[in-house]
C-alpha positions in Angstrom: 11.4 9.7 11.3 12.6 10.7 7.8 9.4 9.2 6.0 6.4 11.4 5.2 3.1 10.0 3.9 1.2 6.7 3.6 0.2 6.3 0.0 2.4 8.8 -1.4 5.7 8.0 0.6 8.8 10.5 0.7 12.0 9.5 2.4 14.6 12.2 2.6 18.5 11.8 3.2 21.4 13.9 3.9 23.1 16.5 6.2 24.0 20.2 5.5 27.7 19.4 4.6 27.6 15.8 3.3 28.2 14.9 -0.3 24.7 15.0 -1.5 21.1 15.3 -0.2 18.0 14.0 -1.8 15.0 11.7 -1.4 13.3 8.4 -2.6 9.5 8.8 -3.6 7.3 5.6 -3.6 3.7 5.5 -4.8 4.2 7.7 -8.0 1.6 6.9 -10.5 3.0 5.3 -13.6 2.7 6.7 -17.1 3.4 10.3 -16.3 5.8 12.3 -18.2 8.6 13.4 -15.8 12.1 15.0 -16.2 14.5 17.0 -14.2 12.8 20.0 -16.0 9.6 19.5 -13.9 11.4 19.6 -10.8 14.2 22.1 -11.2 12.3 25.3 -11.1 11.0 24.7 -7.5 14.6 23.7 -6.5 15.9 27.0 -8.2 13.3 29.0 -5.9 14.5 27.4 -2.8 18.3 27.4 -3.4 20.6 29.6 -1.3 22.3 32.9 -2.9 19.4 34.4 -4.5 20.0 37.8 -3.3 21.8 40.1 -0.8 19.3 39.3 1.8 19.9 35.6 2.0 22.6 33.4 2.7 25.8 33.6 0.4 26.2 30.0 0.2 26.5 29.1 -3.5 24.8 26.1 -4.5 23.3 25.3 -7.9 20.9 22.7 -6.5 20.8 20.9 -9.6 18.5 17.8 -9.3 19.2 14.4 -10.8 16.6 11.7 -11.2 18.5 8.4 -10.3 15.6 5.8 -10.9 11.8 5.3 -11.5 11.6 6.8 -15.0 12.5 5.6 -18.5 12.4 7.8 -21.6 10.9 10.4 -19.5 8.0 8.7 -18.2 7.4 7.4 -14.7 7.4 3.6 -14.3 5.4 3.5 -11.1 8.6 2.2 -9.2 10.4 4.3 -6.6 11.8 7.4 -7.8 15.5 8.3 -6.5 16.5 12.1 -6.8 19.8 13.6 -5.5 21.3 17.0 -5.4 25.1 17.3 -4.9 26.5 19.6 -2.2 29.1 21.5 -4.3 29.9 24.5 -1.9 30.6 22.7 1.2 32.5 24.8 4.0 32.6 22.5 7.1 35.7 24.3 8.1 33.4 27.4 9.0 32.3 25.2 12.2 35.5 24.0 13.0 36.9 26.8 15.1 37.4 27.0 19.0 33.9 28.7 19.9 31.4 26.8 17.6 33.1 23.5 18.6 32.5 24.2 22.3 29.0 25.7 22.2 25.6 24.5 21.2 24.2 27.6 19.3 21.0 29.0 21.3 17.8 28.1 19.9 19.4 25.6 17.5 19.3 21.8 17.3 22.8 21.3 18.2 22.1 20.4 21.8 18.9 18.6 21.3 20.2 16.2 18.5 23.2 15.5 20.9 20.8 14.6 23.8 18.7 12.4 21.5 21.5 10.4 19.7 24.6 10.9 21.8 26.5 12.1 18.5 25.9 14.8 16.0 27.0 16.1 12.8 30.3 18.1 13.5 29.6 20.9 11.0 26.4 22.7 10.1 23.0 21.7 11.5 23.2 18.1 10.2 19.6 17.0 9.6 18.1 19.9 11.2 19.6 22.0 8.4 17.4 23.5 5.8 19.5 21.5 3.3 17.3 18.6 4.2 14.4 20.2 2.8 15.7 19.7 -0.8 14.3 16.2 -0.9 11.0 17.6 0.1 10.9 20.1 -2.7 11.9 17.6 -5.2 9.2 15.2 -4.1 6.6 18.0 -3.9 7.3 19.0 -7.5 6.3 15.5 -8.7 3.1 15.4 -6.7 2.2 18.8 -7.9 2.6 17.8 -11.4 0.2 15.0 -11.1 -2.2 17.1 -9.0 -2.2 19.9 -11.8 -2.8 17.2 -14.6 -5.4 15.2 -12.6 -7.4 18.0 -11.1 -6.1 21.3 -12.1 -5.0 21.9 -8.5 -2.8 25.1 -8.0 -0.7 25.7 -4.9 0.8 29.2 -4.4 2.6 30.6 -1.3 3.9 34.1 -0.5 5.3 36.1 2.4 2.6 37.7 4.3 4.7 39.2 7.2 8.4 39.9 8.1 8.8 41.0 11.8 6.2 43.7 12.5 5.6 44.4 8.7 2.5 42.7 7.6 0.5 42.4 4.3 -2.8 42.6 5.9 -2.6 43.8 9.4 -5.5 42.8 11.7 -7.9 45.6 12.5 -11.1 46.0 14.2 -13.2 45.3 11.2 -11.0 42.6 10.1 -9.5 40.9 13.1 -8.7 37.8 10.5 -7.7 38.2 6.7 -10.5 35.7 6.1 -13.0 38.7 6.3 -10.8 41.1 4.4 -12.3 41.4 0.5 -8.6 42.2 -0.6 -6.9 39.1 1.0 -9.7 36.9 -0.5 -9.3 38.3 -4.0 -5.6 38.0 -3.6 -5.8 34.1 -2.9 -8.2 33.8 -5.6 -6.0 35.3 -8.2 -2.4 35.0 -7.0 0.3 33.0 -9.2 3.9 31.9 -8.6 4.9 34.1 -11.5 3.3 37.0 -9.6 5.0 36.2 -6.4 8.3 35.9 -7.8 7.9 39.4 -9.5 8.5 40.7 -5.8 12.0 39.1 -5.3 13.8 38.8 -3.0 11.1 38.9 -0.3 8.2 37.4 -2.3 5.4 39.6 -0.9 2.9 40.4 -3.6 2.5 44.0 -2.8 5.1 46.6 -3.7 5.0 48.8 -0.7 4.7 46.1 1.9 7.5 44.1 -0.2 9.8 47.2 0.2 9.1 47.7 3.8 9.9 44.0 4.6 12.9 44.0 2.4 14.4 47.1 4.4 13.6 45.5 7.6 15.6 42.2 6.7 18.6 44.3 5.4 18.5 46.2 8.7 18.8 43.1 10.8 21.4 41.5 8.4 23.5 44.6 8.9 23.5 44.1 12.6 24.4 40.5 12.1 20.9 39.5 13.5 18.0 37.8 12.2 14.1 38.1 12.0 11.2 35.9 11.5 8.0 36.2 9.6 4.8 34.3 8.2 4.1 32.4 5.0 0.6 32.3 3.7 -0.2 29.4 1.2 -3.6 28.9 -0.9 -4.6 25.5 -2.5 -7.1 26.0 -5.3 -9.4 23.4 -7.1 -9.0 20.7 -4.3 -11.7 18.0 -4.8 -14.3 17.7 -1.9 -14.1 14.7 0.4 -10.4 14.5 1.0 -9.2 13.9 4.7 -9.4 11.1 7.1 -11.2 11.9 10.3 -10.7 11.7 13.2 -6.8 11.7 13.6 -5.8 12.5 10.1 -8.1 15.4 9.4 -7.0 17.4 6.4 -6.0 20.4 8.8 -4.2 18.1 11.0 -2.1 16.6 8.3 -1.3 20.1 6.9 -0.3 21.2 10.4 1.9 18.2 10.8 3.6 18.8 7.4 4.1 22.5 8.0 5.5 22.1 11.5 7.9 19.5 10.3 9.8 22.3 8.3 12.9 23.7 10.1 12.4 27.0 11.9 8.5 26.6 12.1 6.8 27.7 15.3 3.0 28.4 14.3 0.1 27.1 12.0 -3.2 28.6 11.5 -5.8 27.7 8.9 -8.7 29.5 7.5 -9.8 32.3 10.0 -7.2 31.1 12.4 -6.9 32.7 15.9 -8.3 36.0 14.5 -11.5 34.0 13.8 -12.0 33.6 17.7 -12.9 37.1 17.9 -15.7 37.0 15.2 -19.3 35.9 16.4 -20.7 32.7 14.7 -23.4 34.7 12.9 -20.4 36.3 10.8 -18.0 33.2 10.9 -20.4 30.5 9.7 -19.8 29.9 5.9 -23.5 29.6 4.2 -23.5 27.0 1.3 -24.4 28.0 -2.3 -24.4 26.5 -5.6 -20.9 25.8 -7.0 -20.0 27.5 -10.2 -18.7 25.6 -13.3 -14.9 24.9 -13.1 -12.6 27.2 -15.2 -9.1 27.5 -16.3 -6.7 24.7 -15.4 -9.6 22.9 -13.4 -11.8 22.7 -16.4 -8.9 21.3 -18.5 -7.7 18.9 -15.8 -8.0 15.0 -16.2 -10.6 14.9 -13.8 -12.9 17.1 -16.0 -12.0 15.2 -19.0 -12.7 11.7 -17.3 -16.3 13.1 -16.2 -15.3 13.3 -12.5 -17.8 15.8 -11.1 -16.8 18.8 -9.2 -18.4 19.7 -5.9 -22.1 20.7 -6.4 -22.0 23.2 -3.4 -19.4 25.7 -2.4 -19.5 28.4 0.5 -20.4 32.0 0.3 -17.7 32.9 2.7 -14.6 30.8 3.6 -13.7 31.3 7.1 -13.3 27.5 7.4 -10.2 27.7 5.0 -11.8 24.9 2.7 -12.1 22.3 5.3 -15.1 21.4 7.5 -14.9 18.2 10.0 -11.3 17.6 8.7 -12.7 17.0 5.2 -12.1 19.4 2.2 -15.5 21.1 1.1 -14.1 22.2 -2.5 -13.4 25.7 -1.5 -10.0 27.2 -1.3 -7.7 25.8 1.2 -5.5 28.7 2.9 -3.3 28.6 5.9 -0.3 30.6 7.4 2.8 29.2 8.8 5.0 31.1 11.3 9.0 30.9 11.2 11.1 32.0 13.8 14.2 34.1 13.3 17.2 32.0 12.2 19.0 30.8 15.2 22.6 31.3 13.8 23.5 35.1 14.2 26.9 36.6 14.0 26.4 38.5 17.3 28.0 37.5 20.4 25.7 35.7 22.8 26.2 34.7 26.4 25.5 31.1 26.7 27.1 27.7 28.0 29.2 25.2 26.6 28.7 21.5 26.2 30.9 21.1 29.2 28.4 23.3 31.2 30.7 26.4 31.6 29.4 29.8 30.9 30.9 31.8 28.1 30.3 33.8 24.8 29.7 32.2 21.4 30.5 34.2 18.3 29.1 32.0 15.5 30.6 31.8 12.0 29.1 30.6 8.6 26.7 31.6 6.1 23.1 32.0 7.2 19.8 33.6 6.2 18.9 36.9 8.2 15.4 35.8 7.4 14.3 32.2 6.2 10.7 33.1 5.0 11.5 34.2 1.5 13.1 30.7 0.8 10.8 28.7 2.8 7.9 29.5 0.3 8.7 26.5 -2.2 9.2 24.2 0.8 5.7 25.1 2.1 4.2 24.7 -1.4 6.0 21.2 -1.6 4.7 19.9 1.7 1.2 21.1 1.0 1.5 19.1 -2.4 2.6 16.0 -0.6 -0.5 16.3 2.1 -3.0 16.8 -0.8 -1.5 13.9 -2.9 -1.6 11.2 -0.1 -5.0 12.3 0.8 -6.3 12.0 -2.7 -4.9 8.6 -3.2 -6.5 7.6 -0.2 -9.9 8.7 -1.2 -9.4 7.3 -4.6 -8.8 3.9 -3.1 -12.1 4.3 -0.9 -13.9 5.4 -4.1 -12.6 2.4 -6.0 -13.8 0.0 -3.5 -17.3 1.7 -3.1 -17.7 1.2 -6.8 -17.6 -2.5 -6.5 -20.7 -2.5 -4.3 -24.5 -2.1 -5.4 -25.5 1.4 -5.7 -27.1 2.8 -2.5 -30.4 4.5 -2.7 -30.0 8.4 -2.7 -30.1 8.9 1.3 -31.5 12.3 1.0 -34.2 11.2 -1.4 -35.2 8.3 1.0 -35.4 10.6 4.0 -37.5 13.1 2.0 -39.8 10.3 0.8 -40.2 9.1 4.6 -41.0 12.5 5.7 -43.5 12.9 3.0 -45.1 9.7 4.0 -45.1 10.5 7.5 -46.9 13.9 6.6 -49.5 12.3 4.5 -50.3 9.7 7.1 -50.7 12.5 9.7 -52.9 14.5 7.2 -55.2 11.3 6.6 -55.4 10.9 10.4 -56.5 14.4 10.8 -59.0 14.0 8.0 -60.3 10.8 9.7 -60.9 12.5 13.1 -62.7 15.5 11.3 -64.9 13.0 9.4 -65.7 11.0 12.3 -66.7 14.4 14.4 
């Protein structure tokens, strides 16, 4: 379906070559300052035509708020947003070969099988143009999360093809044990990531290698995939709804709904399976006082306590039992090579005859750099929805009489039992 979320609900609309694309966002808290200027930066980071190694489609992707705000303040009512498709070229798809052939590994065939009809140009709803609505909605969620809790979400390119930012080694089969990676996710900012355009890998040498690799595939009219890593900082503990809506399950759902995704791993991921439990376990330590945006957040000003404990290591990726523990959440999303390439491909027509497809159009040789704001947006939507669910739970709990401190009650019970055992021992010794 085209709606994501339960409490913070986002419905996107539009196809790759229709008049406009956009979304309706329901559940936005009232009274928050919001204008197009809050949303446009992420739209610009996602837009096509950013460099020589992205699609040359020229779209401004200028967002317009249609409803839900007045005088730059949210009303609490649904917010409608749209972006006009200005550089449509559906004629690119109206040639003899692309009319006859479903593109290999694209959604042309599966959409036709499901609906019995499909958009005649571009990818329709399977196109990355659909993600414009996600990014716009995610920008709204991010603004609230930043104001309310100082939450920061930053994604970056961690691999393209065989070129990796932190390749696995015998000592570090997973980045979660690599001190350089842990330092990076603790400090990385979007501004720093964007210093490494067009690839957005925050390491000069790795970034250059990845850029060269993408350029080589573009020259051959081919494509290549890669990974996006994302970190979410200053997340309150207690978010996530076990058993089926665990935080990592919702993040996986969100990320794998993005076009071209083929993999998701959180925390130590698959590399963590090669680490013994004595190393993989995350010991608890006393949490430091919040600093920076977390200290200045609405939660801090309202006296909402930060987590009392954190973990010395973070192989869990900030989530245990499907619930956030207050440590950084980090995960990686795998993107396949773009399906539409300029090379001739032997395949079959819709009419079940073999032939050769020579695809036309404007397409990314690697979707990873432009996917970064989409990953950030979907992460924001998941955290926002989980936060609103937990706030509802806390609000209902506050109406009940306070419960005794369970840990104190258990400790007192154990102390009483120990005292009784000691007294019984004394009585036995006295009797003897």
